[in-house]
Structures are given as structure tokens and as C-alpha cells.
ROSE-4610 file (N, C-alpha, C; in Angstrom, 1 decimal, always signed):
// ROSE-4610
residu = [M/M/M/T/T/T/G/G/G/F/F/F/S/S/S/F/F/F/R/R/R/F/F/F/F/F/F/F/F/F/N/N/N/S/S/S/I/I/I/F/F/F/L/L/L/G/G/G/I/I/I/G/G/G/L/L/L/A/A/A/M/M/M/D/D/D/A/A/A/F/F/F/S/S/S/V/V/V/S/S/S/L/L/L/A/A/A/N/N/N/G/G/G/L/L/L/R/R/R/E/E/E/P/P/P/K/K/K/M/M/M/R/R/R/N/N/N/R/R/R/K/K/K/M/M/M/C/C/C/V/V/V/I/I/I/A/A/A/G/G/G/V/V/V/F/F/F/G/G/G/G/G/G/F/F/F/Q/Q/Q/A/A/A/L/L/L/M/M/M/P/P/P/M/M/M/V/V/V/G/G/G/W/W/W/I/I/I/L/L/L/V/V/V/H/H/H/T/T/T/V/V/V/L/L/L/V/V/V/Y/Y/Y/F/F/F/Q/Q/Q/A/A/A/F/F/F/E/E/E/R/R/R/F/F/F/I/I/I/P/P/P/W/W/W/I/I/I/A/A/A/L/L/L/G/G/G/L/L/L/L/L/L/S/S/S/Y/Y/Y/I/I/I/G/G/G/G/G/G/K/K/K/M/M/M/I/I/I/Y/Y/Y/E/E/E/G/G/G/V/V/V/T/T/T/C/C/C/C/C/C/E/E/E/S/S/S/E/E/E/G/G/G/T/T/T/C/C/C/G/G/G/K/K/K/L/L/L/T/T/T/L/L/L/S/S/S/T/T/T/L/L/L/L/L/L/L/L/L/Q/Q/Q/G/G/G/V/V/V/A/A/A/T/T/T/S/S/S/I/I/I/D/D/D/A/A/A/L/L/L/S/S/S/V/V/V/G/G/G/F/F/F/T/T/T/I/I/I/S/S/S/E/E/E/Y/Y/Y/D/D/D/W/W/W/K/K/K/M/M/M/A/A/A/L/L/L/C/C/C/C/C/C/A/A/A/T/T/T/V/V/V/I/I/I/A/A/A/V/V/V/V/V/V/T/T/T/F/F/F/V/V/V/I/I/I/C/C/C/L/L/L/F/F/F/G/G/G/L/L/L/A/A/A/I/I/I/G/G/G/K/K/K/R/R/R/F/F/F/G/G/G/M/M/M/R/R/R/L/L/L/S/S/S/N/N/N/R/R/R/A/A/A/Q/Q/Q/I/I/I/L/L/L/G/G/G/G/G/G/A/A/A/I/I/I/L/L/L/I/I/I/A/A/A/I/I/I/G/G/G/L/L/L/E/E/E/I/I/I/F/F/F/I/I/I/S/S/S/G/G/G/V/V/V/L/L/L/L/L/L]
num = [1/1/1/2/2/2/3/3/3/4/4/4/5/5/5/6/6/6/7/7/7/8/8/8/9/9/9/10/10/10/11/11/11/12/12/12/13/13/13/14/14/14/15/15/15/16/16/16/17/17/17/18/18/18/19/19/19/20/20/20/21/21/21/22/22/22/23/23/23/24/24/24/25/25/25/26/26/26/27/27/27/28/28/28/29/29/29/30/30/30/31/31/31/32/32/32/33/33/33/34/34/34/35/35/35/36/36/36/37/37/37/38/38/38/39/39/39/40/40/40/41/41/41/42/42/42/43/43/43/44/44/44/45/45/45/46/46/46/47/47/47/48/48/48/49/49/49/50/50/50/51/51/51/52/52/52/53/53/53/54/54/54/55/55/55/56/56/56/57/57/57/58/58/58/59/59/59/60/60/60/61/61/61/62/62/62/63/63/63/64/64/64/65/65/65/66/66/66/67/67/67/68/68/68/69/69/69/70/70/70/71/71/71/72/72/72/73/73/73/74/74/74/75/75/75/76/76/76/77/77/77/78/78/78/79/79/79/80/80/80/81/81/81/82/82/82/83/83/83/84/84/84/85/85/85/86/86/86/87/87/87/88/88/88/89/89/89/90/90/90/91/91/91/92/92/92/93/93/93/94/94/94/95/95/95/96/96/96/97/97/97/98/98/98/99/99/99/100/100/100/101/101/101/102/102/102/103/103/103/104/104/104/105/105/105/106/106/106/107/107/107/108/108/108/109/109/109/110/110/110/111/111/111/112/112/112/113/113/113/114/114/114/115/115/115/116/116/116/117/117/117/118/118/118/119/119/119/120/120/120/121/121/121/122/122/122/123/123/123/124/124/124/125/125/125/126/126/126/127/127/127/128/128/128/129/129/129/130/130/130/131/131/131/132/132/132/133/133/133/134/134/134/135/135/135/136/136/136/137/137/137/138/138/138/139/139/139/140/140/140/141/141/141/142/142/142/143/143/143/144/144/144/145/145/145/146/146/146/147/147/147/148/148/148/149/149/149/150/150/150/151/151/151/152/152/152/153/153/153/154/154/154/155/155/155/156/156/156/157/157/157/158/158/158/159/159/159/160/160/160/161/161/161/162/162/162/163/163/163/164/164/164/165/165/165/166/166/166/167/167/167/168/168/168/169/169/169/170/170/170/171/171/171/172/172/172/173/173/173/174/174/174/175/175/175/176/176/176/177/177/177/178/178/178/179/179/179/180/180/180/181/181/181/182/182/182/183/183/183/184/184/184/185/185/185/186/186/186/187/187/187/188/188/188/189/189/189/190/190/190/191/191/191/192/192/192/193/193/193/194/194/194/195/195/195/196/196/196]
x = [+104.2/+105.6/+105.7/+106.7/+106.9/+108.0/+107.7/+108.7/+109.6/+110.5/+111.5/+112.7/+112.8/+113.9/+114.8/+115.9/+116.7/+115.9/+115.1/+114.2/+113.3/+112.7/+111.8/+112.4/+113.6/+114.3/+114.8/+115.3/+115.7/+114.6/+113.4/+112.2/+111.8/+111.8/+111.4/+112.3/+113.6/+114.6/+114.3/+114.1/+113.9/+112.5/+111.6/+110.3/+110.4/+111.2/+111.5/+112.2/+113.2/+113.9/+112.9/+112.1/+111.1/+110.1/+109.6/+108.7/+109.3/+110.6/+111.3/+111.7/+111.6/+112.0/+111.3/+110.0/+109.3/+109.7/+109.9/+110.3/+111.7/+112.6/+113.9/+113.9/+113.1/+113.0/+112.4/+111.5/+110.9/+112.0/+112.7/+113.8/+114.9/+115.2/+116.1/+115.6/+114.3/+113.7/+113.7/+113.5/+113.5/+114.9/+115.9/+117.3/+117.7/+117.2/+117.4/+116.7/+115.6/+114.8/+115.4/+116.1/+116.7/+118.1/+119.1/+120.4/+121.2/+120.7/+121.4/+120.7/+119.9/+119.2/+120.1/+119.7/+120.5/+120.3/+121.3/+121.2/+120.0/+119.7/+118.5/+117.2/+117.1/+115.9/+115.9/+117.1/+117.2/+116.7/+117.1/+116.6/+115.1/+114.5/+113.1/+112.4/+112.8/+112.2/+112.3/+113.5/+113.6/+112.8/+112.7/+111.9/+110.4/+109.9/+108.5/+108.2/+109.1/+108.9/+109.0/+110.0/+110.1/+108.8/+108.3/+107.1/+105.9/+105.7/+104.6/+104.7/+106.0/+106.2/+106.0/+106.1/+105.8/+104.4/+103.8/+102.4/+101.4/+101.6/+100.7/+100.6/+101.7/+101.6/+100.8/+101.1/+100.3/+98.8/+98.5/+97.1/+96.5/+97.3/+96.8/+96.6/+97.6/+97.5/+96.2/+96.0/+94.8/+93.5/+93.5/+92.3/+92.1/+93.2/+93.0/+92.4/+92.8/+92.3/+91.0/+90.4/+89.2/+88.1/+88.4/+87.4/+88.0/+88.3/+89.0/+88.2/+86.9/+86.0/+86.1/+86.1/+86.2/+87.6/+88.6/+90.0/+90.1/+89.6/+89.7/+89.0/+87.9/+87.2/+88.0/+88.7/+89.5/+90.8/+91.3/+92.6/+92.7/+91.7/+91.7/+91.9/+91.6/+91.7/+93.2/+94.0/+95.3/+96.1/+96.2/+97.0/+96.5/+95.2/+94.6/+95.0/+94.9/+95.3/+96.7/+97.6/+99.0/+99.3/+98.7/+98.9/+98.4/+97.3/+96.7/+97.6/+98.0/+98.9/+100.2/+100.9/+102.3/+102.2/+101.2/+101.0/+100.8/+100.0/+99.8/+101.1/+101.8/+103.1/+104.1/+104.2/+105.2/+104.9/+103.6/+103.2/+103.5/+103.2/+103.5/+105.0/+105.9/+107.3/+107.8/+107.2/+107.6/+107.2/+106.0/+105.5/+106.4/+106.8/+107.7/+109.1/+109.5/+110.9/+110.9/+109.7/+109.7/+109.5/+108.6/+108.3/+109.1/+109.8/+110.6/+111.9/+112.2/+113.5/+114.5/+115.8/+116.8/+117.1/+116.7/+117.0/+116.1/+114.9/+114.0/+114.5/+114.7/+115.3/+114.3/+113.0/+112.0/+111.7/+112.1/+111.7/+112.2/+111.3/+111.7/+111.8/+111.5/+111.6/+110.4/+110.8/+109.8/+109.0/+107.7/+106.8/+106.4/+105.9/+105.4/+104.2/+103.3/+102.1/+102.5/+103.5/+103.9/+104.6/+105.4/+106.1/+105.1/+104.1/+103.1/+102.3/+102.0/+101.4/+102.3/+103.6/+104.6/+104.6/+104.6/+104.7/+103.5/+102.3/+101.1/+101.2/+101.5/+101.5/+102.5/+103.7/+104.7/+104.5/+103.6/+103.4/+102.1/+101.1/+99.8/+99.7/+100.6/+100.6/+101.1/+101.7/+102.2/+101.0/+99.9/+98.7/+98.5/+98.7/+98.5/+99.5/+100.6/+101.5/+100.8/+99.7/+99.0/+98.5/+98.3/+98.0/+99.2/+100.4/+101.6/+102.0/+101.8/+102.2/+101.0/+99.9/+98.7/+98.8/+99.7/+99.9/+100.7/+101.3/+102.1/+101.2/+101.7/+100.9/+101.3/+100.7/+100.9/+102.3/+103.1/+104.5/+105.3/+105.1/+105.9/+105.6/+104.3/+103.9/+104.5/+104.5/+105.1/+106.6/+107.3/+108.7/+109.0/+108.2/+108.4/+108.3/+107.3/+107.0/+108.2/+108.8/+109.9/+111.1/+111.4/+112.5/+112.3/+111.0/+110.7/+111.0/+110.6/+110.9/+112.4/+113.2/+114.6/+115.3/+114.9/+115.4/+115.0/+113.8/+113.3/+114.1/+114.3/+115.0/+116.4/+117.1/+118.5/+118.5/+117.6/+117.5/+117.2/+116.2/+115.8/+116.9/+117.7/+118.9/+119.8/+120.0/+120.9/+120.4/+119.1/+118.5/+118.6/+118.3/+118.5/+119.9/+120.9/+122.3/+122.6/+122.2/+122.5/+121.8/+120.5/+119.8/+120.4/+120.9/+121.6/+122.8/+123.6/+124.8/+124.6/+123.6/+123.3/+122.5/+121.7/+120.9/+121.8/+123.0/+123.9/+124.3/+124.4/+124.9/+123.8/+122.6/+121.5/+120.7/+120.9/+120.2/+118.7/+118.0/+116.5/+116.0/+116.8/+116.3/+116.1/+116.7/+116.6/+115.1/+114.5/+113.1/+112.2/+112.5/+111.7/+111.9/+113.2/+113.5/+112.9/+112.9/+112.3/+110.8/+110.2/+108.7/+108.4/+109.2/+109.1/+109.3/+110.2/+110.4/+109.2/+108.6/+107.4/+106.3/+106.1/+105.0/+105.2/+106.5/+106.9/+106.6/+106.9/+106.7/+105.2/+104.4/+102.9/+102.4/+102.9/+102.5/+102.9/+104.1/+104.6/+103.7/+103.4/+102.5/+101.1/+100.6/+99.3/+99.3/+100.4/+100.4/+100.6/+101.5/+101.7/+100.5/+99.8/+98.6/+97.3/+97.2/+95.9/+96.0/+97.1/+97.2/+97.9/+98.8/+99.5/+98.9]
y = [+46.3/+46.2/+45.4/+44.6/+43.7/+44.2/+44.7/+45.0/+46.2/+46.4/+47.5/+47.0/+47.3/+46.8/+48.0/+47.8/+48.8/+49.6/+49.0/+49.6/+50.6/+50.2/+51.0/+52.3/+52.2/+53.4/+54.3/+53.6/+54.3/+55.1/+54.5/+55.2/+56.3/+56.1/+57.1/+58.4/+58.1/+59.2/+60.0/+59.4/+60.1/+60.8/+60.2/+60.8/+62.1/+62.0/+63.2/+64.3/+63.9/+64.9/+65.6/+64.8/+65.4/+66.3/+65.9/+66.7/+68.0/+67.9/+69.0/+70.2/+70.0/+71.1/+72.4/+72.3/+73.6/+74.2/+73.4/+73.9/+74.4/+73.8/+74.3/+75.7/+75.9/+77.2/+78.3/+77.9/+78.9/+79.1/+78.1/+78.4/+79.3/+79.1/+80.0/+81.5/+81.6/+83.0/+83.5/+82.6/+83.1/+83.5/+82.8/+83.2/+84.5/+84.7/+86.0/+87.1/+86.8/+87.8/+88.2/+87.3/+87.6/+87.1/+87.8/+87.3/+87.2/+87.8/+87.7/+86.7/+85.8/+84.8/+83.9/+83.6/+82.8/+81.3/+80.5/+79.0/+78.4/+78.8/+78.3/+78.5/+79.7/+80.0/+79.2/+79.0/+78.2/+76.8/+76.2/+74.9/+74.8/+75.9/+75.9/+75.9/+76.8/+76.9/+75.5/+75.0/+73.7/+72.6/+72.7/+71.7/+71.8/+73.1/+73.3/+72.7/+73.0/+72.4/+70.9/+70.4/+68.9/+68.3/+69.0/+68.5/+68.4/+69.5/+69.5/+68.5/+68.4/+67.4/+66.0/+65.7/+64.4/+64.2/+65.3/+65.3/+65.1/+65.8/+65.7/+64.3/+63.6/+62.2/+61.3/+61.5/+60.7/+61.0/+62.3/+62.7/+62.0/+62.1/+61.5/+60.0/+59.4/+57.9/+57.6/+58.3/+58.1/+58.3/+59.4/+59.7/+58.5/+58.0/+56.9/+55.7/+55.5/+54.3/+54.5/+55.7/+56.0/+56.6/+57.8/+58.5/+58.8/+57.9/+58.0/+58.9/+58.7/+59.5/+61.0/+61.4/+62.8/+63.3/+62.5/+63.0/+63.2/+62.4/+62.5/+63.8/+64.1/+65.4/+66.6/+66.5/+67.7/+67.8/+66.8/+66.8/+67.8/+68.1/+69.0/+70.4/+70.7/+72.1/+72.4/+71.4/+71.5/+72.6/+72.5/+73.5/+75.0/+75.1/+76.4/+77.0/+76.1/+76.5/+76.9/+76.1/+76.4/+77.7/+78.0/+79.2/+80.4/+80.3/+81.4/+81.7/+80.7/+81.0/+81.5/+80.9/+81.4/+82.8/+83.0/+84.4/+85.4/+85.1/+86.1/+86.4/+85.3/+85.5/+86.2/+85.8/+86.4/+87.9/+88.2/+89.5/+90.4/+89.9/+90.6/+90.9/+89.9/+90.1/+91.2/+91.1/+92.1/+93.5/+93.6/+94.9/+95.4/+94.5/+94.9/+95.3/+94.6/+94.9/+96.3/+96.7/+97.9/+99.1/+98.9/+100.0/+100.1/+99.1/+99.1/+99.9/+100.6/+101.3/+100.4/+100.6/+99.7/+99.9/+101.1/+101.4/+100.7/+100.1/+99.4/+98.1/+97.8/+96.5/+95.3/+95.6/+94.5/+94.2/+95.0/+94.8/+93.5/+92.7/+91.5/+90.3/+90.4/+89.3/+88.3/+87.1/+86.0/+85.8/+85.9/+85.7/+84.2/+83.8/+82.4/+82.1/+83.1/+82.9/+82.7/+83.5/+83.4/+82.1/+81.6/+80.4/+79.2/+79.2/+78.2/+78.2/+79.3/+79.4/+78.8/+79.1/+78.6/+77.1/+76.6/+75.1/+74.4/+75.0/+74.4/+74.5/+75.7/+75.9/+75.0/+74.7/+73.9/+72.4/+72.0/+70.6/+70.1/+71.0/+70.5/+69.5/+69.7/+68.7/+67.3/+67.3/+66.0/+65.2/+65.7/+65.0/+63.8/+64.1/+63.0/+61.9/+62.1/+61.0/+59.9/+60.2/+59.2/+58.0/+58.4/+57.4/+56.5/+57.2/+56.4/+55.4/+55.8/+54.9/+54.2/+54.1/+53.5/+52.0/+51.4/+49.9/+49.6/+50.6/+50.4/+50.2/+49.5/+49.4/+50.7/+51.0/+52.2/+52.5/+51.4/+51.5/+52.0/+51.3/+51.7/+53.1/+53.5/+54.8/+55.9/+55.6/+56.5/+56.6/+55.5/+55.5/+56.3/+56.1/+56.8/+58.3/+58.7/+60.1/+60.7/+59.9/+60.3/+60.6/+59.7/+59.8/+61.1/+61.3/+62.5/+63.8/+63.8/+64.9/+65.2/+64.1/+64.3/+64.9/+64.3/+64.8/+66.2/+66.6/+68.0/+68.9/+68.5/+69.3/+69.7/+68.7/+68.9/+69.8/+69.5/+70.3/+71.8/+72.0/+73.3/+74.1/+73.4/+74.1/+74.6/+73.7/+74.1/+75.3/+75.3/+76.4/+77.7/+77.6/+78.8/+79.4/+78.5/+78.9/+79.6/+79.1/+79.7/+81.1/+81.1/+82.4/+83.4/+83.0/+84.0/+84.6/+83.7/+84.1/+85.2/+85.0/+85.9/+87.1/+86.9/+88.0/+89.1/+88.8/+89.8/+90.7/+90.2/+90.9/+91.7/+91.2/+91.8/+92.9/+92.9/+93.8/+93.8/+94.9/+94.9/+94.3/+94.2/+93.6/+92.1/+91.5/+90.1/+89.8/+90.8/+90.6/+90.5/+91.4/+91.4/+90.1/+89.7/+88.4/+87.2/+87.2/+86.1/+86.0/+87.2/+87.2/+86.7/+87.1/+86.6/+85.1/+84.6/+83.1/+82.4/+82.9/+82.3/+82.3/+83.4/+83.5/+82.5/+82.4/+81.5/+80.0/+79.7/+78.3/+78.0/+79.0/+78.8/+78.6/+79.4/+79.2/+77.8/+77.4/+76.1/+75.0/+75.0/+74.0/+74.0/+75.2/+75.4/+74.8/+75.2/+74.8/+73.3/+72.7/+71.3/+70.5/+71.1/+70.4/+70.5/+71.7/+71.9/+71.7/+72.3/+72.3/+71.0/+70.4/+69.2/+67.9]
z = [+101.4/+101.7/+103.0/+103.1/+104.2/+105.1/+106.2/+107.3/+106.9/+107.9/+107.8/+107.1/+105.8/+105.0/+104.5/+103.9/+103.3/+102.4/+101.5/+100.6/+101.2/+102.4/+103.1/+103.5/+104.1/+104.6/+103.4/+102.4/+101.2/+100.6/+100.4/+99.9/+100.8/+102.1/+103.1/+103.0/+102.9/+102.8/+101.5/+100.4/+99.2/+99.1/+99.8/+100.0/+100.8/+101.8/+102.7/+101.9/+101.0/+100.2/+99.3/+98.6/+97.7/+98.4/+99.6/+100.3/+100.9/+101.2/+101.9/+100.9/+99.6/+98.7/+98.9/+99.1/+99.4/+100.7/+101.7/+103.0/+102.9/+102.1/+101.9/+101.3/+100.3/+99.6/+100.6/+101.4/+102.4/+103.5/+103.9/+104.8/+104.3/+103.0/+102.3/+102.4/+102.1/+102.2/+103.6/+104.6/+106.0/+106.4/+105.9/+106.2/+105.5/+104.3/+103.6/+104.4/+104.9/+105.6/+106.9/+107.6/+108.9/+109.0/+108.4/+108.3/+109.6/+110.7/+112.0/+112.9/+112.3/+113.0/+113.9/+115.1/+116.0/+115.7/+116.0/+115.8/+116.4/+117.6/+118.3/+117.5/+117.0/+116.2/+114.9/+114.3/+113.1/+113.4/+114.5/+114.9/+115.1/+115.7/+115.9/+114.6/+113.7/+112.4/+111.6/+111.6/+110.9/+111.6/+112.9/+113.7/+113.4/+113.2/+112.8/+111.4/+110.5/+109.1/+109.2/+109.9/+110.0/+110.7/+111.7/+112.4/+111.5/+110.7/+109.8/+108.7/+108.2/+107.1/+107.6/+108.9/+109.5/+109.8/+110.3/+110.7/+109.5/+108.4/+107.3/+106.7/+106.4/+105.9/+106.9/+108.2/+109.1/+109.1/+109.0/+108.9/+107.6/+106.5/+105.3/+105.4/+106.1/+106.4/+107.2/+108.2/+109.0/+108.2/+107.4/+106.6/+105.6/+105.0/+104.0/+104.7/+105.9/+106.7/+107.4/+107.3/+108.0/+107.0/+106.5/+105.7/+104.4/+103.6/+102.3/+101.3/+101.3/+100.4/+100.6/+101.9/+102.2/+101.9/+102.1/+101.8/+100.4/+99.5/+98.1/+97.6/+98.2/+97.9/+98.3/+99.4/+99.9/+99.1/+98.6/+98.0/+96.8/+96.1/+95.0/+95.4/+96.7/+97.2/+97.7/+97.9/+98.4/+97.7/+96.3/+95.6/+95.8/+95.9/+96.1/+97.5/+98.5/+99.9/+100.0/+99.4/+99.4/+98.7/+97.5/+96.8/+97.6/+98.2/+99.0/+100.2/+101.0/+102.1/+101.8/+100.8/+100.4/+99.7/+99.0/+98.3/+99.4/+100.4/+101.5/+102.2/+102.6/+103.4/+102.5/+101.2/+100.3/+100.1/+99.9/+99.6/+100.8/+102.0/+103.3/+103.4/+103.0/+103.1/+102.1/+100.9/+99.9/+100.4/+100.9/+101.4/+102.5/+103.5/+104.5/+104.0/+103.0/+102.4/+101.7/+101.1/+100.4/+101.4/+102.4/+103.3/+104.6/+104.9/+106.2/+106.0/+107.1/+107.2/+107.7/+107.3/+107.8/+109.3/+109.8/+111.2/+112.2/+111.7/+112.5/+112.9/+114.1/+114.5/+114.3/+114.4/+114.3/+112.8/+111.9/+110.5/+110.0/+109.5/+108.8/+109.8/+111.0/+112.0/+111.7/+111.8/+111.6/+112.8/+112.8/+113.9/+114.0/+115.1/+115.3/+114.4/+114.3/+113.5/+112.0/+111.5/+110.1/+109.9/+110.9/+110.8/+110.7/+111.5/+111.5/+110.2/+109.6/+108.3/+107.3/+107.3/+106.4/+106.5/+107.7/+108.0/+107.3/+107.5/+106.9/+105.4/+104.9/+103.4/+102.7/+103.3/+102.6/+102.8/+103.8/+104.0/+103.7/+103.3/+103.1/+101.9/+100.9/+99.8/+100.3/+101.4/+102.0/+102.5/+102.6/+103.0/+102.0/+100.7/+99.7/+99.8/+100.6/+100.8/+101.6/+102.3/+103.0/+102.0/+100.8/+99.8/+99.5/+99.4/+99.1/+100.1/+101.4/+102.5/+103.1/+102.4/+102.9/+103.2/+102.5/+102.7/+104.0/+104.5/+105.7/+106.9/+107.9/+109.2/+110.0/+111.1/+111.8/+112.2/+112.6/+113.0/+111.9/+110.7/+109.5/+109.1/+109.1/+108.7/+109.6/+110.9/+111.9/+111.7/+111.4/+111.2/+109.9/+108.9/+107.6/+107.9/+108.6/+108.9/+109.7/+110.6/+111.4/+110.5/+109.6/+108.6/+107.8/+107.4/+106.6/+107.4/+108.7/+109.6/+109.8/+110.0/+110.1/+108.9/+107.7/+106.5/+106.2/+106.5/+106.3/+107.3/+108.5/+109.5/+109.0/+108.5/+108.0/+106.8/+105.9/+104.6/+104.9/+105.9/+106.2/+106.9/+107.8/+108.4/+107.3/+106.3/+105.2/+104.5/+104.2/+103.5/+104.3/+105.6/+106.5/+106.5/+106.5/+106.6/+105.3/+104.1/+102.8/+102.8/+103.2/+103.2/+104.1/+105.3/+106.1/+105.5/+104.8/+104.2/+103.2/+102.3/+101.3/+101.7/+102.8/+103.4/+103.9/+104.4/+104.9/+103.8/+102.6/+101.4/+100.8/+100.9/+100.1/+100.9/+102.2/+103.1/+103.0/+102.9/+102.8/+101.5/+100.5/+99.2/+99.4/+100.4/+100.7/+101.1/+101.8/+102.2/+101.0/+100.0/+98.8/+98.0/+97.9/+97.2/+97.9/+99.2/+100.0/+99.7/+99.7/+99.4/+98.0/+97.0/+95.6/+95.6/+96.3/+96.3/+96.9/+97.9/+98.5/+97.5/+96.8/+95.9/+94.7/+94.3/+93.2/+93.6/+94.9/+95.4/+95.4/+95.8/+95.8/+94.4/+93.4/+92.0/+91.5/+91.9/+91.4/+91.9/+93.2/+93.8/+93.1/+92.9/+92.2/+90.8/+90.0/+88.6/+88.5/+89.4/+89.3/+89.8/+90.8/+91.3/+90.6/+89.8/+89.1/+87.6/+87.0/+85.6/+85.0/+85.8/+85.3/+85.6]
């Protein structure tokens, strides 16, 4: 591809939309889990997802330009890693939703470690985008990753807002629903990555 064209930005935006769908679903689950979440925390969560969605394609791009053989060997484990991480987080959410009392103020709060695990799990498949953007020079690859981050940030804010709205109505059942969504996302990544 030659230079920064309309087609380049158009493709980057749609690449960002495609990559952000898992992060959107997890954001929805996080909003369900914590319906009284503050706007600042929503921005932090969306920022973490956007950051990971930008980081992974750049890591993939670097790997393609340096150690391509090793990256191809690692690529087949991506669906397994995503399934494991999202199943663990989802199972934990379901457990908390079933066992937590409504009177506990800390029940269902999203911790930093859980957020980072979610960020890795939802973006690890974006490593393979390094192949898609491998013909870009480093400036174009970085610009593409930035566009992906911005698109992911906006989409995740939207998912959090929707989740918060319905989380108020669902109470503790939202925690169980959110956990089930995460496990379903992990299964979808696994099935599409291994079986299809």
C-alpha cells in the first residue's frame, strides 16, 4: 500500500471495528457487573481495551518483520489462550454472582488484574493482524494501530453504557449473565480459530 490514503484510513477503521467486537462484549459484561460504575472508570476500562487492541497488532507487525517463523508457531495457541483466560474470568464472575450477597458493597467490582486479563484475552487474536499490516512501514503500522485503539475505545464506552443501563435492572443476575457472555466469547474465539 502506498501512503496514507482514504482507503488506508477506511480499512483501519473497519479493522478496528472487527477487532473491537470481543472487547465490546466484555465491556457490556463489565457494565452489567457494575451498574453504578463512574464515567472515569469507564474511560479507564475502554482505554485499557483500546491500548491492548493497538499494542497487539504492533507486536504482531514487529514479529512478522523479525521472527516470523516463531510467530507462526505461536499463532495456533491463540484460541486456546483466549478460551482459557475468558473462561476463568467468566467462571469467576458466575461464582461471585451466585455466592455474593446484595448487601456487600465490593461484590462484583472489577479489579485491575481482572481488567488486564480481559485486555489480553480480547486482544490476543489481534496479534495475527501483524500479517495483515505487514506491508506497511512502521509509521503506517503505528497509525493503523492508533486508529484501531480509538475505534475500540469508543465502541467499549458504548458497551459499558449499555451494560450499566441493563445492569441496574438485572441486579446480581447481571454478574451471572456477564460471566456467561465472557465464556461464550471465549468459545467463539476458540471455535473460529481452531475448528473453522
